[in-house]
C-alpha positions in Angstrom: -0.2 0.0 0.0 1.2 3.6 -0.9 1.9 6.3 1.9 0.8 9.6 0.8 4.6 10.9 0.6 5.2 8.1 -2.1 2.5 10.0 -4.5 4.0 13.0 -5.9 3.7 15.0 -9.4 6.0 13.4 -11.8 6.6 9.7 -10.1 6.1 6.9 -12.4 3.2 4.7 -11.3 1.5 1.5 -12.3 -2.1 0.9 -11.7 -2.9 -2.3 -9.7 -6.6 -2.3 -9.4 -9.7 -0.7 -10.8 -10.8 0.1 -14.3 -7.4 0.9 -15.6 -5.7 -1.8 -14.1 -2.4 -2.8 -15.9 -1.6 0.6 -17.2 1.4 3.0 -16.3 2.3 6.3 -16.7 3.4 9.5 -14.8 1.3 11.0 -12.0 0.0 14.5 -12.4 -2.6 16.6 -10.6 -3.1 15.1 -7.2 -6.3 16.2 -5.5 -8.0 15.3 -2.3 -11.7 15.0 -3.0 -14.6 16.4 -0.7 -15.0 12.8 0.6 -11.4 12.5 1.7 -10.1 10.1 -1.2 -7.0 11.0 -3.1 -7.5 11.2 -6.7 -4.9 11.8 -9.5 -4.5 11.9 -13.2 -2.0 9.3 -15.1 -0.5 10.6 -18.2 0.5 7.4 -20.3 3.7 7.4 -22.6 1.2 7.8 -25.6 -0.1 11.0 -24.2 -3.6 9.5 -22.9 -4.6 10.7 -19.5 -7.1 9.1 -17.1 -8.2 9.7 -13.5 -7.8 7.1 -10.6 -7.8 6.9 -6.9 -4.5 7.1 -5.2 -5.0 3.7 -3.5 -5.5 1.9 -6.9 -1.6 2.8 -8.1 1.8 1.6 -7.0 4.8 4.2 -7.5 7.7 2.2 -9.3 
């Protein structure tokens, strides 16, 4: 499991759960939602972006 200090803009991550499982890319746009969940945008190498929860990613 990640700690919040592992997740930072520009870090390379791999999605381990959720809709985008198996994808990887760079972390951008960290945000704490109203409900207290950490969300982030992942930018893949081909330029495609998607949003996911912080608990679903592992920093490489």
